C-alpha distance (Angstrom), angle and dihedral (degrees) to the residues before:
residue distance angle dihedral
M1 . . .
R2 3.78 . .
A3 3.77 102.5 .
T4 3.77 139.4 136.6
K5 3.79 95.4 -130.1
V6 3.82 128.4 50.7
L7 3.79 117.3 -149.3
P8 3.80 126.1 -154.5
L9 3.78 112.7 -93.1
L10 3.80 93.6 -118.2
L11 3.80 92.0 55.1
L12 3.78 91.2 48.0
L13 3.78 89.9 52.8
L14 3.80 90.9 49.9
V15 3.79 95.7 50.3
G16 3.78 98.0 39.0
C17 3.78 95.7 81.9
G18 3.76 139.1 51.8
A19 3.79 127.4 -93.1
P20 3.84 113.7 -46.8
P21 3.81 111.0 -103.9
D22 3.83 93.5 -115.3
E23 3.81 94.8 51.7
P24 3.80 127.9 73.5
P25 3.81 114.8 -109.1
P26 3.79 118.8 -103.1
N27 3.76 126.2 -107.0
F28 3.79 118.1 -101.2
L29 3.81 128.8 -141.4
L30 3.80 115.6 -173.3
I31 3.82 114.0 -168.7
S32 3.80 121.2 -170.5
L33 3.80 116.0 -173.4
D34 3.78 101.9 -166.8
T35 3.83 119.5 -129.8
L36 3.82 95.3 9.3
R37 3.79 117.4 151.6
A38 3.79 114.9 -147.1
D39 3.79 91.9 -132.7
H40 3.82 92.8 62.7
V41 3.81 91.9 61.8
G42 3.79 117.8 93.4
A43 3.81 93.0 -135.9
Y44 3.82 87.0 59.9
G45 3.80 93.4 53.6
Y46 3.81 103.3 -89.1
P47 3.82 107.9 154.6
R48 3.81 96.1 -148.6
D49 3.80 117.8 85.1
T50 3.80 95.4 -116.8
T51 3.82 101.3 133.6
P52 3.83 114.9 30.0
N53 3.81 94.2 150.6
I54 3.80 94.8 44.7
D55 3.81 88.1 47.9
R56 3.81 91.0 54.5
L57 3.78 88.9 50.7
A58 3.81 89.0 50.9
A59 3.81 91.3 51.7
R60 3.81 91.1 58.7
G61 3.80 94.2 45.3
T62 3.79 144.9 29.7
V63 3.80 123.2 -65.6
F64 3.80 118.7 -154.8
L65 3.79 102.8 -151.9
N66 3.80 95.6 -170.3
S67 3.78 107.9 43.4
F68 3.78 121.3 141.2
A69 3.79 136.8 -162.1
Q70 3.81 123.3 -126.0
A71 3.81 94.4 -130.2
P72 3.82 138.0 17.0
N73 3.80 93.7 -127.2
T74 3.77 135.6 66.0
A75 3.79 108.9 -112.3
P76 3.81 101.6 49.3
S77 3.78 93.0 37.8
H78 3.80 94.8 54.2
A79 3.79 91.0 44.1
S80 3.81 88.1 55.7
I81 3.80 90.6 50.6
F82 3.81 92.2 53.9
T83 3.82 98.3 39.5
S84 3.83 103.0 30.9
L85 3.81 87.2 -132.5
Y86 3.78 132.2 119.6
P87 3.82 118.0 -109.9
T88 3.81 92.2 -107.6
V89 3.80 87.7 60.5
H90 3.80 103.4 40.3
G91 3.82 92.0 38.5
I92 3.83 99.2 -142.2
R93 3.80 104.3 137.1
S94 3.81 100.2 151.1
H95 3.79 142.8 12.5
G96 3.78 118.8 -72.4
L97 3.80 99.5 37.4
N98 3.81 123.9 119.6
L99 3.76 126.8 -135.9
D100 3.76 119.7 -110.4
P101 3.85 107.2 -95.5
S102 3.81 90.2 -123.0
V103 3.82 91.5 64.4
E104 3.81 113.4 98.8
T105 3.79 113.7 -145.1
L106 3.78 128.2 -156.0
A107 3.81 91.2 -113.8
E108 3.81 93.1 51.7
L109 3.79 92.3 49.3
L110 3.80 92.5 51.2
Q111 3.80 92.8 42.9
N112 3.80 90.3 52.6
N113 3.79 89.3 52.8
G114 3.78 98.3 54.3
F115 3.80 104.5 -85.6
A116 3.78 123.3 137.8
T117 3.80 104.0 -126.8
A118 3.80 130.3 -159.5
A119 3.80 138.4 165.6
F120 3.79 126.5 -161.6
S121 3.75 103.9 -175.1
Q122 3.78 148.1 152.1
L123 3.81 91.1 -146.7
N124 3.80 115.0 124.2
G125 3.78 127.7 -129.3
D126 3.79 129.1 15.8
T127 3.82 98.5 -77.2
Y128 3.79 92.8 114.8
R129 3.81 100.6 33.6
P130 3.86 99.6 94.6
G131 3.79 111.9 105.6
F132 3.80 98.9 18.6
D133 3.80 119.2 117.4
T134 3.81 88.0 -165.6
Y135 3.80 121.9 31.8
E136 3.81 116.4 176.3
R137 3.79 126.5 172.4
L138 3.79 115.9 -139.7
P139 3.81 116.6 -142.3
S140 3.79 112.0 -88.0
P141 2.97 148.9 -123.4
F142 3.82 106.3 -23.3
K143 3.76 96.8 88.3
R144 3.80 106.4 -172.9
G145 3.79 97.2 106.8
N146 3.80 95.8 -10.6
G147 3.80 132.9 69.5
L148 3.78 111.0 62.8
G149 3.79 86.8 -7.3
D150 3.79 85.2 89.8
I151 3.78 89.1 67.2
S152 3.81 88.7 126.4
M153 3.81 88.4 80.1
V154 3.79 89.2 57.7
L155 3.80 94.7 45.0
D156 3.80 90.8 51.6
W157 3.80 91.1 52.2
L158 3.81 90.9 49.5
D159 3.79 91.2 51.7
H160 3.79 89.5 61.3
Q161 3.82 96.1 51.7
A162 3.78 111.8 98.7
E163 3.78 111.5 114.3
K164 3.80 102.3 55.3
P165 3.80 136.8 29.5
F166 3.79 110.9 -100.1
F167 3.78 140.9 -140.5
L168 3.80 111.9 -154.6
F169 3.81 123.4 -175.2
L170 3.80 118.2 -163.9
H171 3.81 121.9 -175.2
S172 3.80 131.2 174.4
Y173 3.81 139.2 176.4
D174 3.81 90.4 -151.6
V175 3.83 94.7 128.4
H176 3.80 94.5 37.2
L177 3.80 122.5 100.6
P178 2.95 131.1 -51.7
Y179 3.82 92.0 69.1
N180 3.78 102.0 -153.1
P181 3.82 109.3 147.4
L182 3.76 125.7 176.1
E183 3.80 111.6 -99.0
E184 3.80 93.9 -114.3
Y185 3.80 90.4 62.4
L186 3.79 96.0 42.1
R187 3.82 90.4 54.2
L188 3.81 88.8 61.7
F189 3.80 91.0 64.7
E190 3.83 108.9 18.9
P191 3.82 111.6 24.6
D192 3.82 98.1 151.6
Y193 3.82 108.1 39.5
Q194 3.82 110.9 154.5
G195 3.81 101.2 172.9
G196 3.77 131.9 110.9
L197 3.81 102.8 -102.8
P198 3.80 121.7 103.5
T199 3.80 118.3 -117.5
T200 3.78 89.6 -117.3
I201 3.80 111.7 72.2
D202 3.79 116.4 -170.9
R203 3.79 134.5 174.7
K204 3.80 93.8 -87.8
I205 3.80 92.5 57.5
I206 3.81 92.1 45.1
D207 3.80 91.1 51.1
R208 3.81 90.8 50.9
I209 3.81 90.4 50.7
N210 3.79 94.4 47.9
S211 3.81 92.7 47.4
S212 3.85 89.7 50.4
E213 3.81 89.9 -120.1
L214 3.80 87.6 120.0
E215 3.80 115.5 45.3
V216 3.78 115.8 -144.2
T217 3.78 135.2 -172.8
D218 3.79 130.5 -138.2
E219 3.80 86.8 -99.4
D220 3.81 89.8 55.5
N221 3.79 91.2 50.4
R222 3.80 90.0 50.0
L223 3.79 88.7 53.5
I224 3.82 91.2 54.7
V225 3.80 90.6 52.5
S226 3.81 90.4 46.5
L227 3.79 91.4 52.1
Y228 3.80 88.7 53.2
D229 3.81 91.1 48.0
A230 3.80 91.2 48.9
E231 3.80 90.7 53.4
L232 3.80 88.6 49.7
R233 3.81 92.8 50.6
R234 3.80 90.6 53.3
A235 3.81 92.3 48.7
D236 3.81 89.7 48.9
E237 3.80 91.0 51.9
I238 3.78 91.9 53.5
L239 3.80 91.1 47.1
G240 3.79 85.6 54.2
T241 3.82 87.3 58.8
L242 3.80 89.1 53.4
F243 3.81 92.8 48.7
E244 3.81 91.8 48.6
H245 3.81 90.5 50.5
L246 3.79 89.8 53.4
R247 3.80 89.7 50.7
S248 3.79 95.4 48.4
S249 3.81 91.8 47.7
G250 3.80 93.0 49.7
Q251 3.82 93.2 -116.7
F252 3.81 98.7 107.9
E253 3.80 97.4 80.8
R254 3.82 91.0 47.4
T255 3.81 95.7 49.8
V256 3.79 129.8 85.9
I257 3.81 106.7 -147.0
I258 3.80 119.5 -157.3
F259 3.79 115.3 -169.7
L260 3.81 119.4 -170.2
A261 3.80 146.1 135.0
D262 3.77 132.1 -127.6
H263 3.82 95.6 -136.0
G264 3.80 142.5 -27.3
E265 3.78 137.4 -116.3
E266 3.81 135.4 -109.0
F267 3.79 120.3 -113.7
G268 3.78 101.6 176.0
E269 3.81 100.8 -63.3
H270 3.80 91.5 125.3
G271 3.76 101.7 18.4
Q272 3.80 103.0 -78.4
M273 3.80 135.3 94.7
G274 3.78 128.9 -147.9
R275 3.79 96.0 -1.1
H276 3.77 139.9 119.7
S277 3.81 138.9 161.9
H278 3.81 98.9 64.4
T279 3.84 106.2 75.6
L280 3.80 138.9 35.2
Y281 3.80 98.8 -135.7
N282 3.78 117.8 134.3
E283 3.80 97.1 -105.2
L284 3.82 83.0 71.7
L285 3.81 100.2 35.9
H286 3.81 105.8 37.2
T287 3.79 103.7 88.5
P288 3.81 135.4 166.3
L289 3.78 120.3 -95.9
I290 3.80 117.0 -176.4
V291 3.81 124.1 168.8
A292 3.81 122.0 -171.8
G293 3.78 136.6 163.8
P294 3.79 141.3 63.0
G295 3.79 113.1 -3.0
V296 3.82 93.9 15.0
P297 3.84 121.7 109.3
E298 3.79 116.3 -113.4
G299 3.78 123.4 -126.6
L300 3.80 95.3 8.5
R301 3.81 120.5 145.8
I302 3.81 113.8 -169.8
D303 3.80 126.8 -163.3
T304 3.80 95.3 -171.6
R305 3.81 109.8 117.3
V306 3.82 115.5 -112.7
S307 3.80 135.4 153.4
N308 3.79 144.5 -134.7
M309 3.78 88.4 -102.3
D310 3.82 87.8 71.0
V311 3.81 93.2 64.0
A312 3.81 99.5 80.7
P313 3.82 95.9 51.3
T314 3.82 88.8 45.1
V315 3.81 91.5 55.9
L316 3.80 92.6 46.5
T317 3.80 91.6 49.7
A318 3.82 91.1 50.3
A319 3.81 88.1 50.2
G320 3.80 91.1 53.1
L321 3.81 93.0 -110.7
D322 3.79 132.6 126.8
A323 3.79 119.2 -116.6
P324 3.82 117.1 -125.2
E325 3.78 115.5 -97.3
A326 3.80 88.8 -119.8
F327 3.82 92.2 65.7
L328 3.79 111.3 107.7
G329 3.80 97.0 -167.2
R330 3.80 123.8 79.9
P331 3.82 132.6 -137.5
L332 3.78 116.9 -91.3
Q333 3.81 94.4 -142.1
P334 3.85 93.4 92.0
V335 3.80 88.9 53.1
W336 3.78 97.5 52.3
S337 3.83 92.0 40.8
G338 3.82 91.0 56.1
E339 3.80 94.7 -116.6
E340 3.82 91.2 113.7
T341 3.80 120.1 42.4
K342 3.80 104.9 155.9
D343 3.81 120.5 101.3
R344 3.77 111.9 -102.6
E345 3.77 119.0 -122.7
V346 3.80 107.2 -110.9
V347 3.79 130.4 -167.9
A348 3.79 128.2 -164.9
E349 3.79 127.0 -175.6
R350 3.76 144.4 -172.4
N351 3.83 118.1 -178.9
N352 3.84 105.2 -55.6
S353 3.81 94.5 -13.2
M354 3.80 120.4 94.0
A355 3.78 136.1 176.7
L356 3.79 127.6 -156.5
F357 3.81 122.1 -160.0
S358 3.80 110.2 -158.3
G359 3.79 124.5 161.4
P360 3.81 109.1 -41.4
Y361 3.81 91.3 -26.2
K362 3.75 136.6 88.4
Y363 3.79 121.0 -160.8
Y364 3.79 113.8 -160.5
K365 3.79 120.3 -164.2
R366 3.77 98.2 -164.2
E367 3.78 124.0 -162.4
R368 3.78 112.9 -134.1
W369 3.78 136.3 165.7
G370 3.79 106.5 -65.8
G371 3.80 97.2 13.9
T372 3.79 142.7 -39.0
T373 3.80 135.0 -55.9
G374 3.79 131.4 -157.9
E375 3.80 125.3 -125.5
L376 3.81 129.5 -176.9
Y377 3.80 127.7 -158.9
D378 3.79 133.7 -177.6
L379 3.80 101.1 -141.4
S380 3.80 92.5 -170.0
T381 3.81 90.3 68.8
D382 3.81 101.6 18.6
P383 3.84 109.4 35.6
T384 3.82 93.1 163.8
E385 3.83 92.5 53.9
Q386 3.78 99.1 -124.5
R387 3.82 97.7 143.7
D388 3.81 124.3 54.6
I389 3.82 106.4 -149.8
S390 3.81 98.1 -178.2
L391 3.83 94.5 114.6
E392 3.79 91.9 49.5
N393 3.81 94.4 48.5
P394 3.82 107.1 38.1
E395 3.81 94.6 158.4
V396 3.82 93.6 53.7
F397 3.80 89.5 43.3
R398 3.82 93.0 53.4
R399 3.81 93.0 43.6
L400 3.80 94.6 52.7
R401 3.80 92.8 41.1
S402 3.80 88.9 54.2
R403 3.80 91.7 46.3
L404 3.82 91.8 51.0
E405 3.80 89.9 50.4
E406 3.83 88.0 55.4
V407 3.80 90.8 50.1
E408 3.80 91.7 48.8
R409 3.79 91.7 52.2
D410 3.81 91.2 49.3
L411 3.80 93.1 48.9
R412 3.80 92.4 48.8
L413 3.80 89.3 53.2
R414 3.80 89.9 52.4
A415 3.82 94.5 44.0
L416 3.78 116.0 121.0
D417 3.80 123.6 -132.5
H418 3.79 103.8 -113.0
E419 3.78 110.4 132.4
Q420 3.81 110.2 172.3
P421 3.79 132.4 165.9
E422 3.80 111.3 -103.0
S423 3.83 113.6 -96.8
E424 3.81 91.4 5.2
H425 3.79 93.2 138.2
L426 3.81 99.9 41.8
T427 3.79 124.6 109.5
E428 3.80 119.4 -134.1
D429 3.80 89.5 -105.8
E430 3.80 90.9 53.8
K431 3.78 91.2 48.6
E432 3.80 89.8 52.8
R433 3.79 90.3 51.9
L434 3.78 90.6 51.0
R435 3.79 91.2 49.9
A436 3.81 89.2 54.5
L437 3.79 89.1 51.1
G438 3.80 91.9 48.7
Y439 3.81 97.1 -113.3
L440 3.79 96.7 113.0
Q441 3.79 122.8 44.6
T442 3.80 100.7 -170.6
């Protein structure tokens, strides 16, 4: 295992498996902070103090430094987290679609095995509702006073959990557009901005910037990043309130906490600012994955490549349960125990575009007007994918292209029949929220 800390063999053997049969399973808290890039988290090397509470969580758990999402947009990515299936298979491409009834979700599996299950989420539609005893939508996406600020709802639910182990899912758009941080947080990162942009950046402004209708300076671009960081610092502070509540109630040491994101955000790496959903470059796919709690090694930082699709089987293993055969992800326990050291093959997709991570390389079949093109990157020397090396490495290019074609054929064979009109199951209020987030245009 490529890691910066070596654990004694006995400890590795103890933490490598699920809950012992004579002990009750732990609780599970799954936190998804929407649109969070891994490289803006302190535990991943970000120099700004954006995530002190998340960093403390990372220090008492295991950090997966190379974890990737299955899609660059919210709906398919979260569906992959809950089902351990790729978007082609589970069929959720946009908000407002429902999973095929034959798909088993993580929440349903835990609910059926005696867990109290709850979701407090800003996600729209009923895609993720199956399996949750309690399903509450947090206000979204106007974050001054909302978002994770409504953590009191979550704390109240936790205070009433005593008889059964629980699975709690918490999701927030707090770092998603619009960037509208409270002034006290913005001052931490951008106290002296003198440019012409407002300190609230919404989708309309971002679209004007990306279309070159609105000219911006380097100082303006730094402001946009600072607004994002300020939103992140506020979300981190409120998560700190949640962690402290778990400590004071005695639940912290009995709870496995999984912190992740569904996708990232672009800040100029490939010519766009404040966008996601449309490409499969790593600023949108490289996301944090931190696991901490009983049975998880402390202070471990792992380079081995994994993915969000591995989360559901990891939780089931820790709960002493078997994952369904249909799951395509694999438990992370063999990775943090040192049994598995090889990078996992990871696939991400968006409509007709797909990316394959294999060894040090990433092959990107990119959808363009009139068809698709192939790109090849060596992530060991070019992690931000600035140099396409396909012409210089034709053998690697052909090998990975052929391998991705095999994967595509396999996923199409597994795909479920669940054609649904986009947004069919959304209320008018949910559609308005999605318009504010930039997911719906009409």
